[in-house]
KOLVEXLO-269842 format. One line per 3 residues: number of its first residue (from 0); for each residue x, y, z of C-alpha. Coordinates in pm, whole numbers, plus 32768, in hexadecimal, padded with zeros to 4 digits. Last residue first. Layout:
<nodes>
NUM> X Y Z  ...
</nodes>
This chain:
<nodes>
584> 15F9 5071 92DB  175F 5018 9338  186A 503F 9229
581> 18D4 5083 90C8  19FF 5096 8FED  1A85 51AD 8F0E
578> 1AEF 5185 8DA8  1BE5 50EF 8CCF  1B28 50AF 8B85
575> 1A0B 4FB7 8BA7  1A28 4E3E 8B8B  1938 4DC8 8A82
572> 17E6 4D38 8AD4  1785 4C12 89F4  1684 4B57 8AC2
569> 160D 4C7C 8B92  14D5 4C0B 8C59  1396 4C57 8BC4
566> 12D3 4D74 8C68  1247 4DD8 8B13  1172 4F12 8B1F
563> 12AD 4FDC 8B4F  127D 50B2 8C85  121E 5218 8CB0
560> 10A9 51D4 8CB9  10D5 5108 8DF7  115A 5246 8E92
557> 12C4 5265 8EE8  1314 531D 902A  1464 53C7 9011
554> 1545 5363 9149  1580 5461 924B  157C 5362 936A
551> 1437 5413 93D1  13A7 5394 928A  13A6 549A 9171
548> 12B4 5549 9087  1382 55E0 8F6D  1400 5748 8F6F
545> 1343 5864 8ED2  1353 591C 8D88  138E 57D5 8CC8
542> 1436 57B8 8B72  13B3 56B8 8A7F  147C 55B3 89C5
539> 145A 54EC 8883  1545 5403 87CE  1640 53B4 88D5
536> 1735 52BD 8839  1754 515E 88BF  1717 50BA 876D
533> 181A 518A 86C4  1934 5124 87B4  198C 521A 88C7
530> 1A94 5336 88F6  1A15 5423 87E8  18B0 5401 887C
527> 1934 5486 89C9  19D3 55BA 8921  18A4 55FE 8859
524> 17CE 55F3 899C  18BA 56F6 8A49  18BB 57D6 8913
521> 1740 57CB 8900  1735 5830 8A79  1814 5955 8A38
518> 1737 59C9 8911  15E8 598E 89BE  1661 5A50 8AF1
515> 16BF 5B80 8A0A  157A 5B67 8952  14AE 5B72 8A92
512> 155D 5CAD 8B18  167F 5C9A 8C11  1695 5D94 8D32
509> 17F1 5E25 8D1A  1960 5DD8 8D3B  1937 5CD8 8C27
506> 19F7 5BCF 8CFB  1967 5C3D 8E40  1807 5C2C 8DB8
503> 183F 5AE1 8D28  18C0 5A5F 8E64  1799 5ADC 8F18
500> 16A9 5A55 8E1C  1730 58F6 8E4B  1651 5861 8D32
497> 1542 575C 8D7D  1535 566A 8C59  1430 556F 8BF0
494> 14C2 547F 8AF0  1444 53A2 89E2  14B4 5266 893C
491> 13A6 5212 883A  1306 50C4 883B  126D 502A 8706
488> 1221 4EBB 8737  11A5 4F00 8894  10DF 5033 8826
485> 1157 5188 8894  123B 5201 89A7  1375 517B 8A31
482> 13F5 5237 8B56  150B 5313 8BD6  14F7 53F4 8D15
479> 15D8 5512 8D49  166C 55F1 8E5A  1728 5736 8E9D
476> 17A9 5764 8D33  187C 588A 8CE6  19C5 57F7 8D6A
473> 199E 56BD 8C99  19DE 5587 8D66  185E 5565 8D81
470> 183E 5517 8C15  193C 53F2 8C23  18A6 5357 8D5A
467> 174A 5372 8CD4  17C2 52C1 8B95  184E 519D 8C6A
464> 1721 5199 8D4C  1634 5174 8C31  16BE 5015 8BE5
461> 168E 4FCE 8A6C  1665 4E63 8A0B  1663 4DFE 8898
458> 1572 4CF4 8822  1536 4D83 86CC  13EB 4E2B 8733
455> 14A6 4EDF 884C  1495 4E74 89C3  14A5 4FA7 8AAD
452> 150D 4F36 8C0B  1451 4FD0 8D1A  13C1 4EAC 8DD6
449> 150B 4DDD 8DA8  15CB 4F00 8E59  1713 4F71 8DE3
446> 1893 4F3E 8DB0  190E 4ED8 8F0B  1A70 4E69 8F30
443> 1AFA 4D5F 9013  1C5E 4D0F 9082  1CEF 4BA8 906E
440> 1E35 4C14 8FCB  1DD2 4B9A 8E6E  1C99 4C83 8E71
437> 1B3D 4C16 8EE7  1A15 4C8B 8E37  18D5 4D63 8E5A
434> 175F 4D7D 8E42  1690 4DDB 8F75  154D 4D30 8FAD
431> 15C8 4CBD 90FB  1574 4B56 90EA  15A1 4AD5 924C
428> 164F 4985 9260  15C2 488A 935F  15F5 475C 928C
425> 147F 4736 9244  1474 489C 91C3  1426 49DC 9273
422> 139D 4AED 9180  125B 4A60 90FB  1226 4989 922D
419> 1213 4AC2 9303  1119 4B69 9215  103F 4A3B 922B
416> 1060 4A2E 9399  0FE0 4B83 93CC  0F6B 4BCE 9529
413> 10B1 4C98 9575  11B7 4C40 946D  12C2 4B51 94DC
410> 13A6 4AE2 95F7  14A8 4BCE 9571  1600 4B68 94F8
407> 1719 4BD5 95EA  1778 4A7E 9646  17F3 4A2A 94F8
404> 1794 4A13 9383  17B3 4B08 925A  1736 4B07 90EC
401> 17A7 4BF4 8FDF  16F4 4BC8 8E9A  17C8 4BAC 8D61
398> 191A 4C1E 8CB9  1A18 4B0A 8C77  1A7A 4B95 8B2E
395> 19CB 4A88 8A5F  189C 4ACC 8B26  1855 4A5F 8C8F
392> 16FE 49D2 8CED  1768 49D4 8E5F  1889 4A82 8F02
389> 18D8 49E8 9059  1936 4A7B 91A3  1976 49E0 92EE
386> 1995 4AAC 9435  1A3F 4A17 9565  1B50 4B26 9568
383> 1AD2 4C5A 94A2  1AD7 4C1C 932A  1BDF 4CFF 926E
380> 1BE3 4E55 91D7  1ACB 4F2B 914A  1BBF 4F76 9025
377> 1C62 50AC 8F79  1D1A 514C 90A2  1DC3 5021 913C
374> 1E2C 500A 92AD  1E30 4EA1 9310  1F04 4E81 9444
371> 1E30 4F64 9530  1CED 4F02 9488  1C53 4F48 9332
368> 1B02 4E9B 9370  1A03 4D91 930C  18DC 4D19 93D7
365> 187D 4E45 94AD  170A 4E92 9500  165E 4E13 95E5
362> 1662 4D23 94AE  14F6 4D61 943B  1536 4ED5 9468
359> 1644 4EC0 935B  17BD 4E99 9340  18EF 4F17 9286
356> 1A40 4FBA 92CC  1B12 50EA 9312  1BEA 513A 9435
353> 1C6B 529E 93E5  1DB9 52DD 948C  1E05 544C 94F4
350> 1F65 54CC 94D6  1F0E 55D5 93C8  1FBD 54FE 92C3
347> 1EC5 53E9 9331  1DA9 54E3 9300  1E2C 5531 9199
344> 1E4A 53B4 913F  1CDF 536F 91C3  1C60 5497 9100
341> 1D16 5426 8FC8  1C64 52D4 8FDD  1B1A 538C 8F88
338> 1A0C 52F8 9073  18E5 520A 9014  17D2 520D 911E
335> 1777 51B6 927C  18DC 5198 930F  19E1 5249 93DC
332> 1A9E 5211 9523  1B7A 5346 954C  1CAE 530A 9618
329> 1DC6 53E3 96B0  1D19 552B 971F  1DD9 55C5 983F
326> 1DFF 5738 97D7  1C8D 5791 97E3  1C36 5741 9677
323> 1C94 589D 9609  1DD9 586D 96CB  1E3C 5751 95F1
320> 1E14 582F 94C1  1EEE 5940 954D  1FF4 583F 95C7
317> 2015 57B4 9464  218A 57EA 941D  2221 57B5 9572
314> 2118 56CF 95F7  2141 55F0 94CA  22C0 55D4 9502
311> 22B8 5476 9594  240E 53D2 9587  2400 5250 9569
308> 2509 5230 945D  23F9 51F7 9355  232F 52FC 93F6
305> 2422 5408 9398  23F3 53C3 9224  2277 53DE 9243
302> 2295 5513 930C  2384 55B4 921B  2298 5564 90EF
299> 2170 55EA 9190  2221 5729 91FF  2298 5760 90A2
296> 2145 5727 9016  20A2 5816 9111  21B6 591B 90D3
293> 216A 591E 8F67  1FF0 5933 8F9B  2016 5A57 908F
290> 2110 5B1C 8FBE  206B 5C55 9045  1F39 5BE0 9112
287> 1DE6 5BCD 907D  1E28 5A6A 8FEB  1E60 59DE 9146
284> 1D2B 5A7C 91CA  1C5F 59F7 90A3  1CFC 58A3 90E0
281> 1C86 58A6 9246  1B1E 5906 91F1  1B07 57F7 90E1
278> 1B81 56F2 91ED  1A81 576B 92DE  1970 5740 91E0
275> 19EA 55F6 9160  1A22 5574 92CA  18AF 55C5 931E
272> 1839 551E 91D3  1906 53E3 9216  1846 5393 935D
269> 18E9 53C7 949F  1950 533A 95F6  1A5A 53F8 969C
266> 1B74 538F 977C  1C8A 5464 9835  1B90 5569 98C8
263> 1C02 56BD 9949  1AAF 5706 99EF  1A99 5873 99B6
260> 1B65 5899 9877  1AA8 5776 97EE  1958 5824 9845
257> 19C0 594C 976D  1A13 5869 964A  18BA 57AC 9675
254> 17E3 58D7 96A1  1741 58DF 9556  1707 5768 956F
251> 164C 5768 96B8  1699 57AF 983F  1796 568C 982F
248> 1789 558A 994B  18AB 5506 9A17  1926 53A6 9A56
245> 1A52 5337 9B26  1B1C 51EF 9AF1  1B1E 50CC 9BD8
242> 1B67 4FDD 9AB4  1A31 4F02 9AD4  1969 5039 9B35
239> 19C6 50EE 99EF  198D 4FC7 990C  1829 4F8D 9987
236> 1767 50D0 99A5  1830 51B8 98C7  18AE 50D3 97BC
233> 1772 4FE6 97A6  168A 5111 97CC  1724 51E4 96AD
230> 1733 50CC 959C  15E8 5034 9629  153D 5172 95CD
227> 1433 51D8 96DA  1552 5289 9780  1540 53A9 9670
224> 1695 5408 95F8  175C 5510 96CA  17FA 545B 97EB
221> 1957 54CA 985F  1A3B 53B6 98C8  1B52 53EB 99D5
218> 1C81 5305 99EC  1D44 52D4 9B29  1CAC 517C 9B6B
215> 1D42 511D 9A1F  1CA8 50AA 98D8  1D65 4FB2 97EE
212> 1CBA 4F20 96C9  1CE9 4DB4 9656  1C75 4CDC 978A
209> 1BA3 4E03 97EF  1AD2 4DCE 96BC  1A89 4C6C 96F0
206> 1A53 4C6F 985B  1972 4D9F 984D  18AD 4D1F 9729
203> 187A 4BC4 97BA  1804 4C60 98FF  1707 4D30 9832
200> 167A 4C10 9769  1668 4B30 989B  1598 4C26 9957
197> 148A 4C07 9848  141F 4CD0 971C  12D4 4CD3 965B
194> 12CC 4DAF 952E  1163 4E42 9509  1137 4EA7 9395
191> 10C4 5001 9325  10F5 503D 91BB  1171 51A3 9167
188> 124C 5116 904E  1383 51B2 90BE  1352 512D 921A
185> 1245 5168 931E  12AC 5037 93E6  11D0 4FE4 9517
182> 12BF 4F6B 962B  1245 4E7D 9735  1350 4E3D 984E
179> 1346 4D27 994D  12C2 4BEC 98A1  133F 4AC6 996F
176> 1474 4A00 98F5  155D 4A7B 99FC  1467 4A1F 9B0F
173> 148E 4AFA 9C3C  13AB 4A91 9D6B  1330 4BCB 9E1E
170> 1301 4BAB 9F9F  142E 4C68 A000  13AC 4DA6 9F63
167> 1282 4D9E A064  1370 4E0E A168  126C 4E33 A27B
164> 1369 4E62 A39C  12DF 4FBD A40D  1409 5066 A366
161> 13AA 4FB6 A213  1245 503A A225  12B3 5198 A27E
158> 139A 5193 A149  1281 512F A076  11A6 523F A0F6
155> 12BB 534A A0C5  12EA 52CA 9F5D  117A 5315 9F09
152> 118C 5463 9FC4  12B2 54D5 9F07  1217 545A 9DC1
149> 10D6 5520 9DF4  0F8D 5470 9DE2  0E7C 54C1 9CE8
146> 0D28 541F 9D20  0CD0 54EC 9E58  0D2A 5627 9D93
143> 0E49 5732 9DA1  0F7E 566D 9D38  1000 577E 9C4D
140> 10DB 582C 9D61  1188 56DB 9DA9  1224 56AA 9C63
137> 125E 5540 9C0C  10EF 5508 9BF2  1061 53AC 9C62
134> 0F11 5340 9BBF  0E42 521B 9C2B  0D80 5185 9B06
131> 0C10 5159 9B3D  0BA7 5236 9A13  0CB4 526C 9905
128> 0BFC 535A 9821  0B9F 5437 9943  0D16 5487 9959
125> 0CFD 5571 983B  0E6B 55BF 97F4  0EF6 5717 97AC
122> 0F4C 578F 990C  0FA7 5632 996D  10BA 562B 9874
119> 1166 575C 9900  1128 56F5 9A68  11E1 55BD 9A3F
116> 1163 545C 9A23  1126 5313 9AC8  0FF5 523A 9A80
113> 0F83 511A 9B4C  0E9D 4FEE 9AFE  0EEC 4FD2 9992
110> 0E1A 4EDD 98B7  0F27 4EB6 979A  0E2A 4EE9 9699
107> 0D78 4FFB 974B  0EBD 50B9 9791  0F2D 509B 9624
104> 0DE0 5111 95B0  0DE8 523C 969C  0F48 529B 9616
101> 0ED8 5276 94A7  0DA2 534C 94EA  0E73 5453 959E
98> 0F4E 547D 945C  10AE 5407 94A0  11BC 54F4 9516
95> 11D7 5464 966D  1250 531E 95E4  11E7 5217 96E0
92> 12AD 5141 97DF  11D6 5012 9831  1269 4F76 9970
89> 11F1 4E22 99C3  11D6 4DC2 9B37  12AC 4CDE 9C14
86> 12FD 4DFC 9D0C  146F 4E08 9C8F  13E9 4E38 9B26
83> 1311 4F55 9BA1  142A 4FF2 9C61  1513 4FEE 9B30
80> 142C 50BC 9A57  1397 5198 9B74  14FA 51D3 9BF4
77> 1577 5251 9A9F  1434 5329 9A71  1475 53B4 9BCB
74> 15D7 540E 9B79  157C 54D9 9A33  1544 54AE 98C6
71> 13FF 5568 985B  12D7 54B2 98BB  11DC 539A 9863
68> 11BD 525F 993F  10CD 5137 993C  10D5 502B 9A35
65> 104D 4EC9 99FD  0FE3 4DC5 9AED  10AA 4CC8 9BB6
62> 0FCF 4CF4 9CEE  0FE6 4E6F 9CD5  0EEB 4E89 9E01
59> 0F39 4FC8 9EC3  101E 4F12 9FAF  10E5 4E8F 9E84
56> 110C 4FEC 9E12  1172 505C 9F66  126E 4F47 9FA3
53> 130E 4F57 9E51  1337 50D9 9E54  13DA 50CD 9FA6
50> 14CD 4FC4 9F35  1523 5093 9E03  1560 51C1 9EE3
47> 163C 50FF 9FCA  16F0 5073 9E9E  173A 51D0 9E22
44> 179E 524D 9F72  18AA 5138 9F8F  1918 5181 9E1B
41> 193F 52F0 9E83  185C 53FE 9E0C  1928 553B 9DC4
38> 18CC 56B1 9DE2  18D7 57D5 9CF0  1817 592C 9D17
35> 1785 59DF 9BEC  162B 59B7 9C7A  1657 583E 9C6D
32> 1780 5796 9BC4  17AF 5629 9C16  18F5 5556 9C0C
29> 18B2 53E6 9C17  1950 52A5 9C83  1A47 536A 9D63
26> 1B3F 528D 9E15  1B01 523D 9F8B  1A91 50D4 9F48
23> 1B50 5078 9E0D  1B7D 4F02 9E5A  1A5A 4ED2 9F40
20> 195B 4F9C 9E82  19DA 4F1C 9D33  19B8 4DB2 9DA1
17> 185D 4DEB 9E28  17F7 4E9C 9CE6  1872 4D8C 9C06
14> 17E2 4C75 9CE0  168B 4D1F 9CC9  16C5 4D3D 9B49
11> 16DA 4BBD 9B35  17E0 4AB9 9AE0  192C 4B32 9B80
8> 1A9A 4AD1 9B51  1B81 4BF5 9AFD  1C3D 4C12 99B2
5> 1DAC 4BF4 9968  1E1D 4CC9 983F  1E97 4C23 96FA
2> 1D40 4B94 96A6  1D45 4A8C 9587  1CCE 4ACD 942F
</nodes>
């Protein structure tokens, strides 16, 4: 695919920041809320803070070393992430929800010299476990020891260095191929691997994505997903400055809709689970109104017809829904898991485009996407400009492992050459571990994961994701996990199901008892079994009282015990029934 928007010429993150600061000097780069008051940080001020950060951390002895960061999303986090790269160091963004032992292990493995965090994290972390590491706290009132410096003081020292002419940030030589970001993935398998990314990865991502997605300086993005995920960081920290857009920070998931009314964003980065919850709320409100469903269908049809003659009636029919998102929302960039195509269609009807695609941390993260001119609801889209895709070991239907190649592919896994060689072949293709196929229009579809495929004794392949998708579509099921249990030659398709107890309670108009829950779940399982071939049927299932353990991207963690004992690649995988696609991990 070729780009259809012109892209700027730059090769390093320093060049990107300098170009943005010159082109969008007085435009707001961030809108900050502090003590319920709002203020802007312009692109000129942002570069000044980044330069102050660079000079001070170099002065304190960074010398190309590693910098850890754990915090809620906020401006200081963003400045630490980019500032470390501009200072020639390696940023190690870490999931603040990990167990302290895991965080300490990551810091020890990556040999961090500096650690940046907020007061909330600092209050529950034993800093004695990272001796010799200089700590900078984003909140001044928590910096109460010789070892812990306040962010404001840290930046002030750097600013003073620059004012005195000691501009150490100018001494950094920027190599696009040098490791600059180290991300320890805590994916659905809970296995920690250090993904090594360089500036070339991020620069490629920006140029490729901005060649097919249009973001304007007038746009405002609201940040909700943790910045340590490449999905969030790439869009918020790299795409936004490229376009001169403004970034704001959400106070947390339960505040997202109220924050949208505060900040009036036009762009939102989300995982499907967030959209599913919001979509369900919207449909409930529609159904609660007299003739609500009928009017929704009429409005959708009229808007679709009017759009063919370039008349936009969406604001007329769906103003209330648009206002719930702040009134300016025009684009939601979504990925991380499968999504129901109907959700994409409904949001489009509301006047909000959902940009949906696929990628993974090892690709920084985007590789395939539904862009401005490829707006499908049942595929992950087309490869980004400069990305090559191939399907290996395809079956008779063309379904096999998805492999991608391009400037976004990681340098490798940190201190693990064997694992790197296992996923990046001699031609430079990254073997994603995802199974899929390409349709006749050149658009890709994901059917499941190689590691989770259930191989039956007669050679049939069952993708748990297909069955989970069908189960999760039921109103009374909140989440599910399908696995193959038993001996290798006698596997039983089994499901764990977490009911949507709130939905069941509302349906029954009372607190449900165990038998009522079991009856509703049985009906749901029977309905799924009626839709699939005999060998795919769910033979056993258990009902959970609590939700599954999840990653911070809200993906269910699959333990090693939940996998089919065979990790053989699918030789005879069948194309699934039409289903939702998948995206960045």
